[in-house]
KEKE-3310 file (N, C-alpha, C; in steps of 0.2 Angstrom, whole numbers, plus 5000, padded with zeros to 4 digits):
npx = (5224:5207:5196:5188:5193:5198:5211:5223:5231:5242:5244:5250:5249:5237:5224:5213:5212:5209:5212:5209:5221:5217:5220:5223:5227:5234:5237:5230:5230:5231:5230:5237:5233:5242:5239:5248:5254:5266:5276:5283:5272:5263:5264:5255:5259:5248:5251:5240:5244:5235:5235:5243:5240:5244:5250:5258:5269:5274:5283:5279:5285:5276:5277:5271:5261:5244:5236:5219:5211:5214:5217:5217:5226:5218:5221:5236:5249:5256:5253:5245:5233:5231:5224:5227:5233:5238:5250:5248:5261:5259:5273:5287:5297:5308:5313:5299:5293:5301:5302:5298:5302:5310:5302:5288:5286:5289:5277:5266:5268:5264:5251:5249:5250:5241:5228:5225:5231:5232:5225:5226:5218:5226:5228:5237:5245:5255:5267:5272:5288:5296:5298:5289:5279:5271:5263:5271:5278:5285:5292:5301:5317:5310:5321:5331:5328:5326:5310:5305:5302:5289:5285:5282:5271:5261:5252:5237:5231:5222:5223:5213:5202:5199:5196:5203:5191:5192:5197:5193:5196:5194:5184:5186:5197:5212:5217:5219:5209:5204:5192:5189:5186:5181:5178:5164:5165:5166:5178:5187:5200:5214:5225:5239:5255:5262:5259:5262:5260:5244:5230:5217:5202:5187:5173:5161:5152:5143:5126:5120:5112:5122:5137:5139:5149:5156:5157:5157:5162:5157:5162:5152:5152:5143:5135:5146:5155:5151:5146:5145:5143:5139:5140:5134:5131:5115:5111:5110:5120:5119:5129:5133:5149:5152:5147:5147:5135:5121:5112:5103:5095:5094:5087:5088:5091:5098:5094:5103:5121:5128:5138:5144:5143:5138:5141:5132:5137:5133:5119:5113:5106:5108:5110:5120:5118:5125:5123:5124:5113:5113:5110:5107:5105:5098:5094:5085:5089:5084:5071:5070:5061:5059:5068:5072:5076:5082:5090:5094:5105:5116:5122:5127:5135:5137:5149:5155:5149:5149:5149:5149:5161:5158:5146:5134:5125:5130:5133:5144:5146:5154:5158:5157:5151:5160:5161:5156:5147:5142:5129:5115:5109:5100:5086:5087:5098:5105:5102:5089:5082:5090:5096:5104:5097:5089:5088:5079:5072:5064:5056:5049:5043:5028:5022:5034:5036:5023:5025:5037:5032:5025:5035:5041:5056:5073:5075:5080:5094:5105:5122:5134:5140:5154:5166:5180:5185:5188:5188:5182:5176:5182:5184:5180:5182:5181:5193:5197:5206:5199:5185:5179:5186:5190:5192:5194:5198:5200:5200:5214:5220:5220:5220:5209:5206:5194:5184:5170:5158:5161:5149:5139:5148:5148:5135:5131:5138:5134)
npy = (4810:4816:4828:4839:4836:4844:4854:4857:4865:4870:4881:4881:4889:4897:4908:4921:4929:4932:4935:4936:4939:4955:4963:4964:4948:4934:4923:4912:4917:4919:4928:4926:4928:4927:4924:4926:4925:4919:4917:4927:4937:4933:4933:4922:4919:4912:4904:4894:4878:4874:4867:4857:4852:4858:4868:4883:4892:4907:4917:4931:4939:4950:4961:4968:4968:4953:4948:4953:4957:4958:4965:4967:4979:4983:4987:4986:4973:4973:4981:4978:4979:4980:4975:4974:4969:4980:4979:4987:4990:4993:4998:4994:4997:4985:4987:4992:4984:4980:4969:4958:4953:4947:4938:4940:4952:4947:4939:4949:4956:4949:4946:4959:4961:4951:4955:4968:4976:4988:4986:4990:4991:4993:5000:4998:5001:4992:4984:4970:4960:4966:4955:4947:4949:4945:4930:4916:4898:4892:4885:4894:4885:4880:4874:4883:4896:4913:4919:4936:4952:4963:4980:4993:5007:5017:5021:5022:5032:5033:5035:5046:5041:5024:5007:5001:4989:4987:4988:4993:4992:5005:4999:4999:5010:5017:5013:5022:5025:5022:5016:5015:5007:5012:5010:5020:5025:5031:5033:5042:5040:5046:5040:5046:5047:5035:5028:5034:5037:5043:5052:5058:5061:5062:5059:5048:5048:5036:5040:5040:5029:5021:5008:5012:5001:4999:4981:4978:4981:4982:4989:4997:4992:4994:5010:5020:5017:5026:5021:5013:5000:4995:4987:4989:4981:4976:4982:4986:4997:5012:5023:5036:5038:5052:5062:5058:5054:5044:5034:5022:5013:4997:4992:4981:4970:4958:4944:4942:4949:4956:4950:4949:4956:4958:4964:4961:4958:4958:4964:4978:4982:4973:4966:4957:4950:4942:4934:4934:4926:4914:4914:4917:4934:4942:4958:4969:4985:4996:4993:4990:4983:4969:4955:4950:4935:4921:4911:4897:4889:4885:4881:4886:4904:4914:4921:4924:4929:4927:4932:4924:4930:4932:4921:4925:4919:4909:4908:4908:4902:4904:4896:4897:4884:4875:4873:4874:4882:4880:4888:4890:4902:4906:4910:4925:4929:4937:4930:4922:4914:4910:4920:4934:4948:4963:4974:4989:4986:4976:4983:4994:4988:4983:4973:4965:4961:4951:4942:4937:4930:4920:4911:4897:4900:4896:4880:4888:4879:4870:4866:4863:4855:4858:4852:4850:4856:4857:4868:4884:4894:4907:4912:4915:4914:4919:4916:4927:4926:4912:4908:4898:4893:4893:4896:4894:4898:4892:4893:4887:4889:4879:4881:4879:4874:4872:4866:4873:4861:4851:4846:4855:4868:4865:4865:4880:4886:4880)
npz = (4952:4953:4945:4951:4965:4981:4985:4998:5009:5022:5036:5046:5056:5064:5056:5047:5037:5021:5004:4985:4970:4964:4958:4937:4931:4927:4934:4946:4961:4979:4995:5011:5029:5045:5062:5075:5091:5096:5086:5074:5063:5046:5029:5017:5003:4989:4976:4963:4954:4941:4930:4934:4947:4961:4976:4977:4985:4994:5008:5018:5029:5041:5051:5058:5067:5073:5060:5054:5044:5027:5008:4993:4982:4965:4954:4957:4957:4965:4978:4995:5006:5025:5040:5055:5072:5086:5098:5116:5128:5147:5152:5164:5178:5187:5198:5205:5212:5221:5237:5231:5222:5208:5199:5202:5198:5185:5183:5186:5176:5164:5166:5164:5151:5144:5148:5154:5143:5130:5117:5100:5084:5070:5051:5037:5023:5009:5001:4990:4988:4971:4963:4968:4963:4952:4947:4953:4948:4955:4972:4984:4991:5008:5019:5016:5013:5016:5023:5017:5017:5019:5011:5019:5014:5018:5034:5036:5045:5061:5073:5079:5077:5080:5080:5067:5057:5042:5027:5011:4994:4981:4967:4953:4942:4944:4958:4968:4977:4991:5005:5024:5039:5052:5070:5074:5063:5045:5033:5021:5010:4999:4992:4989:4977:4972:4983:4996:5007:5012:5014:5021:5013:5017:5027:5038:5050:5063:5072:5086:5100:5111:5107:5095:5079:5067:5056:5043:5027:5010:4993:4978:4962:4955:4947:4945:4954:4966:4977:4993:5006:5020:5038:5052:5070:5069:5057:5038:5028:5015:5008:4997:4992:4986:4992:5006:5012:5019:5009:5010:5021:5032:5043:5058:5048:5048:5060:5072:5074:5060:5049:5038:5018:5001:4985:4970:4956:4944:4943:4948:4960:4969:4983:4994:5010:5027:5044:5062:5064:5057:5046:5026:5016:5004:4996:4987:4987:4981:4988:5004:5012:5015:5013:4995:4993:5006:5015:5023:5027:5035:5051:5061:5063:5051:5041:5031:5013:4996:4979:4965:4952:4939:4937:4942:4949:4957:4973:4988:5006:5021:5036:5055:5057:5054:5037:5020:5009:4992:4982:4970:4969:4956:4953:4956:4950:4935:4924:4923:4915:4907:4900:4899:4910:4910:4923:4923:4911:4915:4925:4919:4909:4907:4900:4895:4909:4913:4904:4908:4920:4915:4914:4920:4931:4935:4948:4963:4976:4984:4978:4981:4998:5008:5015:5020:5032:5049:5056:5063:5050:5042:5031:5013:4997:4981:4965:4956:4942:4936:4935:4942:4952:4971:4986:5003:5019:5037:5057:5060:5051:5037:5026:5009:4992:4982:4968:4956:4951:4939:4932:4931:4929:4915:4913:4915:4905:4893)
capx = (5218:5198:5198:5184:5195:5202:5220:5223:5236:5242:5249:5253:5247:5228:5223:5204:5212:5210:5209:5211:5223:5212:5224:5220:5231:5233:5238:5227:5234:5224:5234:5233:5237:5243:5239:5254:5259:5273:5279:5282:5265:5266:5257:5257:5256:5249:5248:5238:5245:5228:5238:5247:5233:5248:5252:5266:5268:5281:5283:5282:5283:5272:5282:5266:5255:5242:5233:5213:5208:5217:5215:5223:5224:5214:5225:5244:5248:5262:5252:5241:5231:5230:5220:5230:5233:5246:5249:5254:5259:5264:5281:5288:5304:5308:5314:5295:5292:5305:5305:5293:5306:5309:5295:5281:5287:5286:5268:5264:5270:5263:5246:5245:5250:5237:5222:5226:5237:5228:5225:5222:5219:5226:5228:5245:5246:5261:5270:5277:5296:5294:5300:5285:5272:5270:5261:5276:5275:5291:5292:5306:5318:5310:5326:5337:5327:5324:5307:5307:5298:5284:5288:5276:5271:5259:5248:5230:5230:5219:5221:5206:5193:5198:5199:5199:5189:5194:5203:5192:5198:5188:5185:5188:5202:5219:5219:5221:5207:5201:5186:5191:5179:5187:5174:5160:5166:5168:5183:5189:5206:5215:5233:5247:5262:5266:5257:5269:5254:5238:5226:5210:5198:5182:5171:5155:5150:5136:5126:5115:5114:5126:5142:5137:5152:5155:5158:5161:5159:5160:5163:5148:5155:5142:5135:5153:5157:5149:5142:5147:5135:5141:5137:5133:5126:5111:5109:5114:5119:5121:5134:5135:5155:5155:5145:5148:5128:5117:5106:5098:5097:5091:5088:5085:5092:5099:5088:5109:5125:5129:5145:5147:5140:5141:5137:5129:5143:5129:5114:5117:5103:5106:5116:5119:5122:5125:5127:5125:5107:5113:5106:5111:5099:5098:5093:5085:5091:5077:5065:5074:5057:5059:5072:5070:5078:5083:5094:5097:5108:5121:5121:5130:5137:5140:5156:5155:5145:5154:5143:5156:5160:5156:5142:5132:5119:5135:5136:5150:5146:5156:5150:5158:5149:5166:5158:5159:5142:5141:5123:5113:5103:5096:5080:5085:5102:5105:5102:5085:5078:5094:5096:5103:5089:5090:5084:5075:5068:5058:5053:5046:5037:5024:5022:5037:5034:5020:5028:5042:5030:5021:5039:5046:5064:5075:5076:5088:5099:5114:5125:5136:5143:5161:5167:5185:5189:5188:5187:5177:5177:5183:5183:5179:5183:5185:5197:5199:5209:5197:5176:5177:5190:5187:5194:5192:5202:5197:5205:5218:5225:5219:5215:5207:5203:5191:5183:5163:5157:5161:5144:5137:5150:5145:5128:5130:5141:5131)
capy = (4815:4819:4837:4841:4836:4850:4856:4856:4869:4869:4888:4880:4896:4903:4913:4922:4934:4931:4938:4935:4944:4957:4966:4958:4944:4926:4918:4910:4920:4921:4931:4924:4934:4921:4926:4921:4928:4919:4920:4932:4937:4931:4935:4919:4922:4905:4899:4888:4877:4873:4861:4852:4856:4859:4875:4886:4897:4913:4920:4936:4944:4952:4962:4974:4961:4948:4952:4953:4957:4960:4966:4967:4984:4980:4989:4985:4967:4970:4983:4976:4983:4974:4978:4969:4973:4985:4979:4992:4988:4996:4996:4991:4992:4978:4990:4995:4977:4977:4964:4953:4952:4945:4933:4943:4959:4945:4939:4953:4962:4946:4947:4963:4959:4948:4958:4976:4981:4992:4982:4995:4988:4998:4998:4999:4997:4988:4983:4966:4963:4966:4947:4940:4952:4940:4922:4911:4891:4887:4887:4894:4879:4883:4875:4887:4903:4917:4922:4941:4957:4969:4985:5000:5013:5021:5021:5022:5034:5029:5039:5048:5037:5020:5003:4997:4984:4984:4992:4990:4997:5007:4991:5000:5016:5015:5009:5027:5027:5015:5016:5011:5007:5014:5010:5022:5030:5029:5036:5039:5039:5046:5037:5050:5044:5029:5026:5034:5044:5043:5060:5060:5064:5064:5054:5052:5044:5034:5041:5038:5026:5011:5005:5009:5000:4994:4975:4976:4986:4984:4996:4993:4991:5000:5018:5024:5017:5030:5019:5007:4997:4995:4983:4989:4976:4970:4986:4989:5005:5012:5029:5038:5043:5058:5068:5053:5054:5038:5035:5019:5010:4991:4989:4973:4968:4951:4946:4945:4952:4954:4947:4954:4958:4957:4969:4957:4959:4959:4965:4985:4986:4967:4966:4950:4951:4935:4936:4926:4921:4908:4918:4921:4937:4945:4963:4975:4990:4998:4990:4987:4983:4962:4952:4945:4926:4921:4907:4896:4882:4884:4877:4893:4909:4914:4924:4926:4929:4930:4931:4922:4936:4931:4918:4927:4913:4905:4909:4905:4906:4901:4897:4893:4878:4872:4872:4879:4880:4883:4889:4891:4907:4908:4913:4931:4930:4940:4924:4919:4912:4907:4925:4942:4952:4970:4977:4992:4983:4973:4988:5001:4987:4979:4968:4961:4956:4948:4936:4935:4926:4915:4905:4895:4898:4885:4880:4888:4873:4870:4864:4856:4858:4857:4849:4849:4859:4854:4874:4889:4896:4913:4916:4911:4921:4917:4918:4933:4925:4909:4911:4892:4890:4896:4895:4895:4897:4889:4896:4884:4888:4877:4883:4874:4878:4869:4869:4872:4857:4850:4844:4863:4870:4864:4867:4885:4887:4877)
capz = (4956:4952:4945:4956:4972:4985:4985:5005:5011:5032:5035:5053:5060:5065:5054:5047:5034:5014:5000:4981:4970:4961:4948:4933:4930:4923:4939:4952:4966:4984:4999:5017:5035:5050:5067:5080:5096:5098:5082:5069:5059:5039:5023:5014:4996:4987:4968:4962:4948:4940:4926:4938:4954:4966:4976:4980:4989:4996:5014:5017:5036:5043:5058:5063:5073:5070:5053:5056:5037:5020:5005:4986:4978:4961:4950:4956:4959:4972:4983:4998:5016:5030:5048:5062:5080:5089:5110:5121:5137:5152:5156:5173:5180:5192:5206:5207:5215:5231:5239:5230:5217:5199:5199:5203:5191:5178:5183:5184:5168:5159:5167:5159:5145:5141:5149:5152:5139:5126:5108:5093:5078:5063:5046:5032:5015:5011:4994:4992:4984:4966:4961:4971:4961:4946:4950:4952:4952:4960:4978:4987:4998:5015:5022:5013:5010:5022:5024:5014:5020:5016:5011:5023:5011:5022:5040:5037:5053:5065:5080:5082:5076:5084:5080:5062:5055:5037:5021:5006:4987:4974:4961:4947:4943:4946:4965:4973:4984:4998:5010:5029:5043:5062:5076:5071:5056:5038:5030:5015:5008:4994:4992:4986:4971:4977:4988:5000:5009:5013:5014:5022:5009:5019:5032:5041:5058:5062:5077:5089:5106:5111:5105:5087:5078:5060:5056:5038:5020:5004:4989:4976:4957:4950:4949:4943:4962:4973:4984:4998:5009:5028:5041:5062:5074:5063:5052:5033:5027:5010:5006:4994:4993:4985:4999:5012:5013:5020:5004:5012:5028:5032:5049:5057:5043:5052:5070:5076:5070:5054:5049:5031:5013:4995:4980:4965:4951:4937:4948:4953:4966:4973:4990:5002:5020:5032:5050:5067:5065:5054:5039:5021:5015:4997:4995:4981:4991:4978:4991:5007:5017:5016:5007:4991:4997:5012:5014:5031:5027:5040:5058:5065:5063:5044:5043:5023:5010:4990:4974:4959:4949:4932:4936:4951:4952:4962:4979:4990:5009:5025:5043:5061:5057:5050:5030:5014:5004:4987:4979:4964:4969:4948:4952:4956:4946:4931:4920:4928:4910:4902:4895:4905:4912:4913:4929:4920:4906:4920:4930:4916:4902:4909:4896:4898:4916:4912:4899:4913:4926:4911:4912:4926:4932:4935:4955:4969:4976:4987:4973:4987:5004:5007:5023:5023:5037:5057:5063:5059:5044:5044:5025:5009:4991:4973:4961:4951:4938:4935:4940:4943:4959:4974:4991:5011:5025:5045:5059:5064:5045:5034:5016:5005:4985:4975:4961:4954:4949:4931:4928:4934:4924:4908:4912:4912:4899:4886)
cpx = (5211:5200:5192:5188:5198:5207:5218:5229:5238:5247:5253:5252:5239:5229:5215:5204:5215:5209:5212:5216:5218:5216:5225:5228:5228:5231:5233:5231:5230:5231:5230:5236:5235:5241:5243:5255:5264:5279:5279:5275:5267:5261:5259:5254:5256:5247:5246:5240:5239:5232:5240:5243:5239:5247:5259:5265:5275:5278:5284:5281:5280:5272:5277:5262:5251:5236:5225:5209:5214:5216:5221:5220:5222:5220:5232:5246:5252:5261:5245:5239:5231:5227:5225:5230:5238:5244:5253:5254:5262:5271:5284:5295:5305:5310:5308:5292:5295:5306:5301:5298:5303:5303:5291:5282:5284:5281:5266:5261:5264:5255:5242:5247:5243:5230:5222:5229:5231:5230:5221:5222:5219:5228:5233:5243:5254:5263:5275:5283:5293:5292:5293:5278:5268:5267:5268:5272:5284:5291:5299:5309:5316:5318:5332:5337:5327:5318:5307:5300:5294:5287:5284:5275:5267:5254:5243:5229:5223:5215:5215:5202:5193:5201:5196:5196:5189:5196:5196:5192:5189:5188:5187:5194:5209:5220:5221:5214:5203:5197:5191:5188:5183:5180:5168:5161:5170:5173:5186:5197:5210:5222:5237:5251:5261:5264:5261:5264:5249:5233:5220:5206:5189:5179:5164:5156:5143:5135:5119:5117:5118:5133:5142:5146:5153:5159:5162:5159:5162:5157:5161:5152:5152:5140:5140:5155:5160:5146:5146:5143:5142:5139:5138:5126:5122:5107:5114:5113:5123:5125:5134:5144:5157:5154:5144:5140:5127:5112:5100:5098:5092:5089:5083:5087:5091:5095:5097:5114:5126:5136:5148:5144:5143:5137:5138:5131:5138:5120:5113:5114:5105:5112:5115:5120:5122:5126:5124:5118:5109:5110:5112:5104:5101:5093:5090:5086:5086:5070:5065:5069:5058:5064:5073:5071:5082:5085:5093:5098:5114:5117:5124:5132:5140:5144:5157:5153:5149:5150:5153:5154:5160:5149:5136:5126:5123:5134:5139:5149:5152:5155:5156:5158:5155:5162:5157:5152:5143:5134:5122:5108:5101:5093:5083:5095:5102:5100:5095:5081:5084:5097:5097:5098:5091:5084:5077:5072:5063:5055:5050:5042:5035:5023:5027:5037:5031:5022:5034:5037:5025:5027:5041:5054:5064:5075:5082:5089:5102:5117:5129:5139:5149:5165:5174:5189:5185:5188:5183:5181:5174:5183:5184:5178:5185:5190:5197:5198:5203:5192:5175:5180:5189:5190:5193:5196:5197:5203:5211:5222:5226:5217:5215:5205:5199:5188:5175:5162:5155:5154:5139:5140:5148:5140:5126:5134:5139:5123)
cpy = (4818:4827:4840:4838:4842:4849:4859:4861:4870:4876:4887:4886:4895:4909:4914:4927:4930:4933:4937:4940:4948:4961:4962:4955:4935:4920:4918:4912:4921:4924:4928:4929:4931:4928:4922:4927:4926:4919:4926:4932:4936:4933:4927:4922:4914:4907:4896:4887:4875:4867:4855:4848:4853:4867:4876:4891:4901:4916:4927:4938:4950:4958:4966:4972:4956:4951:4949:4954:4961:4958:4967:4973:4981:4983:4988:4978:4968:4974:4978:4979:4978:4979:4974:4974:4972:4982:4987:4993:4992:4994:4999:4993:4987:4982:4993:4990:4977:4971:4958:4949:4950:4944:4934:4948:4952:4942:4941:4957:4955:4945:4953:4964:4956:4952:4965:4981:4984:4988:4986:4991:4991:4996:5002:4998:4996:4988:4978:4966:4962:4959:4944:4943:4949:4933:4918:4901:4888:4891:4889:4885:4881:4882:4879:4893:4906:4922:4933:4946:4961:4978:4991:5005:5018:5018:5022:5027:5035:5035:5041:5045:5029:5015:4999:4992:4980:4988:4990:4996:4998:5002:4992:5007:5014:5017:5016:5030:5020:5019:5012:5012:5008:5015:5011:5025:5028:5034:5035:5044:5041:5044:5042:5046:5040:5023:5026:5038:5043:5048:5058:5063:5066:5057:5054:5048:5042:5039:5040:5032:5020:5012:5007:5008:4996:4987:4975:4980:4982:4988:4992:4993:4993:5005:5022:5024:5020:5027:5015:5007:4995:4990:4985:4984:4975:4976:4987:4995:5006:5020:5029:5044:5050:5064:5066:5052:5046:5042:5028:5014:5004:4990:4983:4969:4958:4952:4945:4950:4954:4954:4950:4953:4956:4959:4962:4962:4962:4963:4971:4986:4981:4967:4959:4951:4941:4938:4930:4924:4916:4908:4919:4925:4940:4948:4967:4979:4996:5001:4988:4983:4975:4961:4948:4939:4928:4912:4905:4888:4880:4883:4883:4897:4910:4918:4927:4924:4931:4928:4929:4931:4937:4929:4920:4924:4910:4909:4907:4909:4899:4902:4895:4885:4872:4871:4877:4875:4884:4883:4891:4896:4911:4911:4922:4933:4935:4936:4918:4913:4909:4913:4931:4945:4959:4974:4981:4991:4981:4977:4991:4995:4980:4973:4963:4959:4950:4943:4935:4929:4921:4910:4905:4894:4893:4887:4885:4881:4877:4863:4859:4859:4854:4855:4848:4852:4856:4859:4878:4891:4903:4919:4913:4918:4918:4919:4922:4931:4919:4909:4903:4888:4895:4893:4896:4893:4897:4893:4893:4881:4882:4880:4876:4875:4869:4873:4868:4864:4854:4853:4850:4868:4871:4866:4875:4889:4885:4877)
cpz = (4951:4950:4948:4964:4973:4984:4993:5004:5020:5032:5041:5057:5061:5062:5050:5042:5025:5010:4992:4976:4966:4954:4944:4930:4927:4927:4945:4959:4972:4990:5005:5024:5039:5056:5073:5084:5099:5091:5078:5064:5050:5035:5020:5004:4990:4979:4967:4957:4946:4935:4929:4945:4959:4969:4978:4982:4993:5002:5015:5025:5035:5050:5063:5069:5068:5064:5055:5049:5032:5015:4999:4984:4970:4955:4951:4960:4966:4978:4986:5005:5020:5036:5051:5066:5083:5096:5109:5127:5141:5153:5159:5175:5187:5199:5208:5212:5222:5230:5236:5223:5211:5197:5198:5199:5184:5178:5182:5177:5162:5159:5162:5154:5139:5143:5151:5149:5133:5120:5105:5087:5072:5056:5042:5026:5014:5001:4994:4988:4977:4964:4962:4968:4956:4949:4947:4955:4952:4968:4981:4990:5005:5020:5021:5013:5018:5019:5020:5018:5018:5017:5012:5017:5013:5028:5036:5044:5055:5072:5082:5081:5079:5080:5072:5062:5047:5034:5015:4998:4983:4970:4954:4947:4944:4954:4970:4978:4986:5002:5018:5033:5050:5064:5071:5065:5050:5035:5025:5010:5000:4996:4988:4980:4976:4981:4996:5007:5009:5017:5016:5018:5013:5024:5034:5047:5060:5070:5080:5097:5106:5108:5100:5083:5071:5061:5048:5030:5014:4998:4982:4968:4953:4952:4949:4950:4966:4976:4989:5002:5014:5031:5050:5064:5069:5059:5046:5030:5020:5011:4999:4994:4991:4989:5005:5016:5014:5013:5005:5017:5028:5041:5051:5052:5044:5059:5076:5072:5062:5052:5040:5026:5008:4988:4973:4958:4944:4936:4949:4958:4971:4978:4993:5005:5023:5037:5056:5068:5061:5049:5034:5017:5009:4998:4989:4987:4986:4984:4998:5014:5021:5010:5002:4993:5004:5013:5022:5032:5033:5048:5063:5061:5056:5044:5036:5019:5001:4984:4967:4952:4943:4931:4943:4952:4958:4966:4984:5001:5015:5032:5047:5063:5053:5043:5028:5011:4997:4985:4973:4966:4960:4947:4953:4954:4940:4924:4922:4923:4904:4898:4902:4903:4915:4917:4926:4916:4909:4921:4928:4911:4908:4907:4897:4903:4917:4908:4905:4918:4921:4913:4921:4928:4934:4943:4958:4971:4978:4982:4976:4993:5005:5017:5026:5031:5045:5061:5059:5055:5041:5036:5020:5004:4983:4970:4957:4946:4933:4939:4941:4950:4963:4981:4999:5015:5033:5049:5059:5056:5041:5029:5011:4998:4981:4970:4960:4952:4943:4928:4929:4930:4917:4907:4911:4907:4893:4887)
residu = (MET:GLU:ASP:ASP:ALA:PRO:VAL:ILE:TYR:GLY:LEU:GLU:PHE:GLN:ALA:ARG:ALA:LEU:THR:PRO:GLN:THR:ALA:GLU:THR:ASP:ALA:ILE:ARG:PHE:LEU:VAL:GLY:THR:GLN:SER:LEU:LYS:TYR:ASP:ASN:GLN:ILE:HIS:ILE:ILE:ASP:PHE:ASP:ASP:GLU:ASN:ASN:ILE:ILE:ASN:LYS:ASN:VAL:LEU:LEU:HIS:GLN:ALA:GLY:GLU:ILE:TRP:HIS:ILE:SER:ALA:SER:PRO:ALA:ASP:ARG:GLY:VAL:LEU:ALA:THR:CYS:TYR:ASN:ARG:THR:PHE:CYS:TYR:VAL:LEU:SER:LEU:ASP:SER:PHE:GLY:ALA:LEU:GLY:LYS:SER:ALA:ALA:GLN:LEU:PHE:ILE:ALA:LEU:ALA:THR:SER:SER:ASP:SER:LYS:VAL:LEU:THR:CYS:ALA:ALA:VAL:TRP:ARG:MET:PRO:LYS:GLU:LEU:GLU:SER:GLY:SER:HIS:GLU:SER:PRO:ASP:ASP:SER:SER:SER:THR:ALA:GLN:THR:LEU:GLU:LEU:LEU:CYS:HIS:LEU:ASP:ASN:THR:ALA:HIS:GLY:ASN:MET:ALA:CYS:VAL:VAL:TRP:GLU:PRO:MET:GLY:ASP:GLY:LYS:LYS:ILE:ILE:SER:LEU:ALA:ASP:ASN:HIS:ILE:LEU:LEU:TRP:ASP:LEU:GLN:GLU:SER:SER:SER:GLN:ALA:VAL:LEU:ALA:SER:SER:ALA:SER:LEU:GLU:GLY:LYS:GLY:GLN:LEU:LYS:PHE:THR:SER:GLY:ARG:TRP:SER:PRO:HIS:HIS:ASN:CYS:THR:GLN:VAL:ALA:THR:ALA:ASN:ASP:THR:THR:LEU:ARG:GLY:TRP:ASP:THR:ARG:SER:MET:SER:GLN:ILE:TYR:CYS:ILE:GLU:ASN:ALA:HIS:GLY:GLN:LEU:VAL:ARG:ASP:LEU:ASP:PHE:ASN:PRO:ASN:LYS:GLN:TYR:TYR:LEU:ALA:SER:CYS:GLY:ASP:ASP:CYS:LYS:VAL:LYS:PHE:TRP:ASP:THR:ARG:ASN:VAL:THR:GLU:PRO:VAL:LYS:THR:LEU:GLU:GLU:HIS:SER:HIS:TRP:VAL:TRP:ASN:VAL:ARG:TYR:ASN:HIS:SER:HIS:ASP:GLN:LEU:VAL:LEU:THR:GLY:SER:SER:ASP:SER:ARG:VAL:ILE:LEU:SER:ASN:MET:VAL:SER:ILE:SER:SER:GLU:PRO:PHE:GLY:HIS:LEU:VAL:ASP:ASP:ASP:ASP:ILE:SER:ASP:GLN:GLU:ASP:HIS:ARG:SER:GLU:GLU:LYS:SER:LYS:GLU:PRO:LEU:GLN:ASP:ASN:VAL:ILE:ALA:THR:TYR:GLU:GLU:HIS:GLU:ASP:SER:VAL:TYR:ALA:VAL:ASP:TRP:SER:SER:ALA:ASP:PRO:TRP:LEU:PHE:ALA:SER:LEU:SER:TYR:ASP:GLY:ARG:LEU:VAL:ILE:ASN:ARG:VAL:PRO:ARG:ALA:LEU:LYS:TYR:HIS:ILE:LEU:LEU)
# end
């Protein structure tokens, strides 16, 4: 098999939740959450054996409900958080239907379950079995093994706040601080000893007309992890986690709903966003009047945008046009001329700035378009253990693992 050839794994369930294992490890691991109304929902632990180019998997039962979002603790390999649907139905006695009989009652209950029942998206923190915390290169025999279950550590109580959109961990530290977005509320939680209890430390709310709801959020790895960015409708906002106050606002960042955002890991003020206007935009949060750069390579909603953790010129996007696009955004990266550039140096030194203008930066371009998916690509992400490897997930449950083309990899390294 060619080194750059994709590796494909089918979950046999619908899915839209994907995350890499982020705690420090040499294992190439992704976690995938399924969505099924008929069967128990599952979390698939995907370990990729890079030497042999094969996927090994373990399955954990997630009996709480359909998984809409999943995130892994950056400090503990065995801990993860999920956002999931919980359905509350009316409980009716068959006697209530009298002469109409049992069949009419069953039909009514079926309709109530599908349309009139209350669905609440909740969030919880879980621990996987100890033996699965480290990367494994041996999958259990499916015919003889029984799927194990997750251990519930704590719920993130959203009774007073509404439906959970996502949970994001503080990028550095001991894994005890997390942010959850519930309708129009941003909630900062402290996980207590053994993560068995979540205490609401502080919160803030969107105010204004209409149904204001968060769609996604990311915790900045810069500024001592004191900033979080959120998306709601067409607006991007920055928040200071120490005071839960708003520090910047980009109104009409996109022409339609903003789906996702991500921080440049090497340039502290740079933020990428994507949305239903089919665009990917790059922002400098010090000057939010116009995007620094805009990509228009997708033909439908863009669900995900991810910076490479080590080489920030590499940007990954996934869309419901069924495509994954890898772009080389070198002109706005930390190495536009082959060396690291410090934002403060550029802004403070006029002579340095004029010197840079005299040089021609490398051109931004699309590196590759990946078309292994046949359904909407709802999630893409980079491996935290191998900067040249990434995964994408489409709604039909197809997980594809791909690599950065070798020619580009060597060009960046050499």
